[in-house]
C-alpha positions as CSV (number, residue, x, y, z in Angstrom):
1,M,57.4,152.4,128.5
2,K,59.6,154.9,126.7
3,W,59.7,156.4,123.3
4,T,62.9,157.4,121.6
5,K,63.0,160.7,119.8
6,F,65.3,161.2,116.8
7,T,66.1,164.7,115.5
8,L,67.7,165.5,112.2
9,T,69.2,169.0,112.0
10,T,69.0,170.2,108.4
11,T,67.9,173.3,106.4
12,T,64.5,174.8,105.8
13,A,65.1,174.3,102.1
14,A,65.4,170.5,102.6
15,V,62.4,170.0,104.9
16,D,60.0,168.9,102.2
17,L,62.4,166.4,100.6
18,V,63.4,165.1,104.0
19,S,59.8,164.7,105.0
20,S,59.1,162.7,101.8
21,L,62.2,160.5,102.5
22,F,61.0,159.7,106.0
23,D,57.5,158.8,104.6
24,E,59.0,156.5,102.0
25,I,61.0,154.7,104.7
26,G,57.9,154.1,106.7
27,I,58.2,156.6,109.4
28,E,54.8,157.7,110.5
29,G,54.4,161.2,111.8
30,I,57.1,163.9,112.0
31,E,57.7,167.1,113.9
32,I,59.2,170.1,112.2
33,E,60.8,173.0,114.1
34,D,62.1,176.2,112.3
35,H,62.0,180.0,112.4
36,V,60.1,180.5,109.2
37,P,57.3,183.1,109.7
38,L,53.8,181.8,109.3
39,T,52.0,183.1,106.2
40,E,48.6,184.8,106.3
41,A,47.0,181.6,104.9
42,E,48.6,179.5,107.6
43,T,47.4,181.8,110.4
44,K,43.9,182.1,109.0
45,G,41.5,180.6,111.5
46,M,44.1,180.3,114.2
47,F,43.0,181.6,117.6
48,I,46.0,183.8,118.0
49,D,46.3,187.6,117.8
50,I,49.9,187.9,118.6
51,L,52.3,185.3,117.4
52,P,55.3,184.4,119.5
53,D,58.7,185.9,118.6
54,M,60.5,183.0,117.1
55,G,63.6,185.0,116.2
56,P,65.1,185.5,112.8
57,D,64.9,182.8,110.2
58,D,68.4,181.3,110.2
59,G,67.6,178.7,107.6
60,V,68.0,175.8,110.1
61,A,65.3,173.3,110.6
62,K,64.9,170.2,112.8
63,V,62.9,167.2,111.7
64,S,62.0,164.8,114.5
65,F,60.3,161.4,114.6
66,Y,59.5,159.0,117.4
67,L,60.1,155.2,117.7
68,E,58.8,152.8,120.3
69,D,60.1,149.6,118.8
70,L,63.8,149.9,118.1
71,S,64.2,146.5,116.5
72,E,64.4,148.0,113.1
73,L,66.5,151.0,114.1
74,D,69.7,149.8,112.2
75,R,67.7,149.5,108.9
76,I,65.9,152.8,109.4
77,M,69.1,154.7,110.1
78,R,70.9,153.0,107.2
79,E,68.0,154.0,104.8
80,I,67.9,157.5,106.2
81,Q,71.7,158.0,105.6
82,E,71.4,156.5,102.1
83,G,68.5,158.8,101.3
84,L,70.3,161.8,102.6
85,D,73.3,161.0,100.5
86,E,71.0,161.0,97.5
87,L,69.2,164.3,98.5
88,S,72.6,166.0,99.1
89,R,73.0,166.1,95.3
90,F,70.0,168.4,94.9
91,V,69.7,170.4,98.1
92,D,71.9,171.8,100.9
93,L,71.2,169.5,103.9
94,G,73.2,171.7,106.3
95,E,74.5,170.2,109.5
96,R,72.9,166.8,108.8
97,T,73.4,165.4,112.3
98,I,71.0,163.1,114.0
99,T,70.6,163.1,117.8
100,S,68.4,160.9,120.0
101,S,66.7,161.3,123.4
102,E,64.2,159.3,125.5
103,T,60.7,160.7,126.3
104,E,58.0,159.4,128.5
105,D,55.2,157.3,127.0
106,K,52.1,159.6,127.1
107,D,48.6,159.6,125.8
108,W,49.3,162.6,123.7
109,I,45.7,162.8,122.4
110,N,44.0,162.9,125.8
111,N,46.8,164.3,128.1
112,W,45.4,167.8,127.9
113,K,42.2,166.7,129.6
114,Q,43.8,166.9,133.0
115,Y,43.8,170.7,132.7
116,F,40.2,171.1,131.8
117,K,38.1,171.2,135.0
118,P,34.6,172.6,135.7
119,F,34.5,176.3,136.0
120,T,31.8,179.0,136.2
121,V,30.9,182.2,134.4
122,D,28.7,183.9,136.9
123,D,25.8,181.5,137.4
124,I,26.7,179.3,134.4
125,L,28.7,176.1,135.0
126,I,30.8,174.9,132.1
127,K,32.2,171.4,132.6
128,P,33.9,168.8,130.4
129,T,31.7,165.8,129.6
130,W,33.9,163.4,131.6
131,E,33.7,165.4,134.9
132,Q,31.0,165.3,137.5
133,V,29.0,168.4,138.5
134,P,30.5,169.8,141.7
135,K,28.0,169.7,144.5
136,E,28.4,173.5,145.2
137,H,27.4,174.2,141.6
138,R,24.3,172.0,141.1
139,D,22.0,175.0,141.0
140,K,23.8,176.6,138.1
141,L,22.9,176.5,134.4
142,L,24.9,173.6,133.0
143,I,26.8,173.6,129.8
144,Q,28.7,170.3,129.0
145,I,31.5,170.5,126.4
146,D,34.0,168.1,124.9
147,P,36.1,170.4,122.8
148,G,38.2,167.7,121.3
149,T,41.8,168.6,120.4
150,A,40.9,171.2,117.8
151,F,38.9,173.7,119.8
152,G,39.1,175.7,123.0
153,T,37.5,174.7,126.3
154,G,35.7,178.0,127.0
155,Q,38.1,178.9,129.7
156,H,39.7,181.7,127.6
157,E,38.8,185.2,128.7
158,T,37.4,186.1,125.3
159,T,34.9,183.2,125.4
160,Q,33.8,184.2,128.9
161,L,33.3,187.8,127.7
162,C,31.0,186.5,124.9
163,I,29.1,184.3,127.3
164,R,28.4,187.2,129.6
165,Q,27.1,189.3,126.7
166,L,24.9,186.4,125.5
167,K,23.5,186.1,129.0
168,K,22.7,189.8,128.9
169,Y,21.1,190.0,125.5
170,V,19.6,186.7,124.5
171,H,15.9,186.5,124.9
172,H,13.3,183.7,124.3
173,G,13.4,182.7,120.7
174,S,16.4,184.7,119.6
175,R,18.0,183.7,116.3
176,I,21.8,183.5,116.6
177,L,24.6,183.7,114.0
178,D,27.7,182.1,115.5
179,V,30.8,182.8,113.3
180,G,33.8,180.6,114.1
181,T,31.6,178.3,116.2
182,G,34.4,175.7,117.1
183,S,33.1,173.3,119.7
184,G,29.7,175.2,119.6
185,I,30.1,176.5,123.2
186,L,28.6,179.9,122.4
187,G,25.7,178.7,120.4
188,I,24.9,176.0,122.9
189,T,25.1,178.6,125.7
190,A,22.7,180.8,123.7
191,L,20.2,177.9,123.3
192,K,20.4,177.1,127.0
193,L,19.6,180.8,127.7
194,G,16.5,180.5,125.6
195,A,17.5,181.2,122.0
196,G,15.4,179.5,119.4
197,H,17.9,178.7,116.7
198,V,21.7,179.0,116.0
199,F,23.4,179.0,112.6
200,G,27.1,178.4,113.0
201,T,30.0,178.6,110.6
202,D,33.6,177.4,111.0
203,L,36.6,177.0,108.7
204,D,37.5,173.6,110.3
205,E,35.5,170.7,109.1
206,N,35.8,169.1,112.5
207,A,33.4,171.7,113.9
208,V,30.4,170.0,112.4
209,A,31.0,166.7,114.3
210,A,32.1,168.5,117.4
211,V,28.9,170.6,117.6
212,G,26.8,167.5,117.0
213,E,28.4,165.6,119.8
214,N,28.1,168.6,122.2
215,L,24.5,169.1,121.3
216,E,23.9,165.5,122.3
217,S,25.7,165.9,125.6
218,N,23.5,168.8,126.4
219,Q,20.3,167.1,125.3
220,I,19.7,169.6,122.6
221,G,18.1,168.5,119.3
222,D,20.1,168.9,116.1
223,G,17.3,171.0,114.5
224,S,18.0,174.0,116.7
225,F,21.7,174.3,115.8
226,Q,22.8,174.2,112.1
227,V,26.6,174.3,111.5
228,V,28.4,174.4,108.2
229,Q,32.0,174.5,107.1
230,G,33.1,177.6,105.2
231,N,33.8,181.3,105.3
232,I,30.8,183.6,105.6
233,I,33.0,186.5,104.5
234,D,33.3,185.3,100.9
235,D,31.2,182.2,100.4
236,E,27.9,183.3,98.8
237,E,26.2,180.0,99.5
238,I,26.9,180.2,103.2
239,Q,25.8,183.9,103.2
240,A,22.5,182.8,101.7
241,M,22.1,180.0,104.2
242,A,22.7,182.4,107.1
243,G,19.7,184.5,105.9
244,T,19.1,188.2,105.3
245,E,18.1,190.5,108.2
246,C,16.9,187.6,110.3
247,C,19.3,187.3,113.2
248,D,18.9,189.0,116.6
249,I,22.5,188.4,117.6
250,A,25.7,187.6,115.7
251,V,28.6,186.5,117.8
252,A,32.2,186.1,116.7
253,N,35.0,185.1,119.0
254,I,37.8,185.0,116.5
255,L,40.6,187.5,115.7
256,A,40.7,191.3,115.5
257,P,41.7,191.3,111.8
258,V,38.9,188.9,111.0
259,I,36.3,190.9,113.0
260,I,37.4,194.0,111.0
261,M,36.5,192.1,107.8
262,L,33.3,190.6,109.3
263,Q,31.8,194.0,110.2
264,K,31.0,194.6,106.6
265,E,29.1,191.3,106.3
266,I,27.4,190.9,109.6
267,P,24.8,193.8,109.2
268,L,23.4,192.0,106.2
269,H,22.2,189.1,108.5
270,L,21.1,191.2,111.5
271,K,17.6,192.5,112.1
272,K,17.4,196.3,112.7
273,G,18.4,196.7,116.3
274,G,20.2,193.3,116.2
275,L,23.6,193.0,118.0
276,F,27.1,192.1,116.9
277,I,29.1,190.6,119.8
278,A,32.8,190.6,118.8
279,S,35.6,189.2,120.9
280,G,39.0,187.6,120.5
281,I,40.4,191.1,120.5
282,I,43.7,191.7,122.3
283,N,43.8,195.2,123.9
284,T,46.5,196.4,121.5
285,K,44.0,195.9,118.6
286,E,41.0,197.4,120.3
287,E,41.3,200.8,118.7
288,A,41.6,199.3,115.2
289,V,38.4,197.3,115.7
290,R,36.6,200.3,117.2
291,E,37.6,202.5,114.2
292,A,36.3,199.9,111.7
293,L,33.0,199.5,113.6
294,E,32.5,203.3,113.9
295,A,33.2,203.7,110.2
296,N,30.4,201.3,109.4
297,Q,27.2,203.5,109.1
298,E,25.0,200.4,109.8
299,L,26.6,199.8,113.3
300,E,26.9,201.7,116.5
301,I,29.0,200.6,119.4
302,V,26.8,200.2,122.5
303,E,29.2,198.5,125.0
304,T,32.8,197.5,125.5
305,T,33.8,195.0,128.1
306,Y,37.1,193.8,129.4
307,Q,38.7,190.8,131.0
308,G,42.4,190.7,131.6
309,E,44.1,192.0,128.4
310,W,41.1,191.0,126.2
311,V,38.3,193.1,124.8
312,C,34.7,192.4,123.7
313,V,32.9,195.0,121.7
314,T,29.1,194.9,121.2
315,A,27.6,196.9,118.4
316,R,23.9,197.4,117.4
317,K,22.6,197.6,113.8
318,V,20.9,201.0,113.4
């Protein structure tokens, strides 16, 4: 079975109006391509330190939609052209051409799963819930994860750096603060290593459900891992929920700029001698993170580890 992709070349100024037009016609789901730089608000919470170079914004945008059933194509195209004629009175539509191409029918939601296979971090086996435990890894500590489409699988170097630090520093009964918990992989790993309780925060509301499902997959009770949606940097309610000077370890696998902001907040939740494990740091941002941590009189850097071009900095509350 094939899908047909239709692409309208227009202007960035017209994208919102064109999107509304397509919605009114009954087109479900569109794809927008342009060179408009992402704002700080749009990149907030994204697991990206360096954005791809998209080139200069030339004012051109492409708005695409997909159709499986072409029986209504003449009507749809007629209504699109009539709608564009109307919009042209208010906004520059640019080239205003529509091209079509065929694409294979794919299970877009689940297609990524073919790339997520069991892998190890030293003597820890991390595997997707739908895969079997490889025979050669049956003696390893098992972490089962279904990241869904919104979160990482744990294969990224920064996640592995955090896992190795947790393995090194978690002790029986440790209280963990997991900032940007995502699928819950770091908190679940900590619990499997002997931690007593994890408090996780994430900007994405889907994290709450994802963590719950992954706890069940790992036969871990909900009571040992509490996760809430929100930003611990500026949300006083979440700050209160995380507790004061009660955590043995705080772990954040996010972004260098966010870690720089977090370093002011994290010591409030750590016990004296508690550790802040921070990763998600591309090597070009290492010095900026180190400077921020070194300027914080409540923290001292005790270890810096590397994997590929990524960095993990561990600091202790003094």
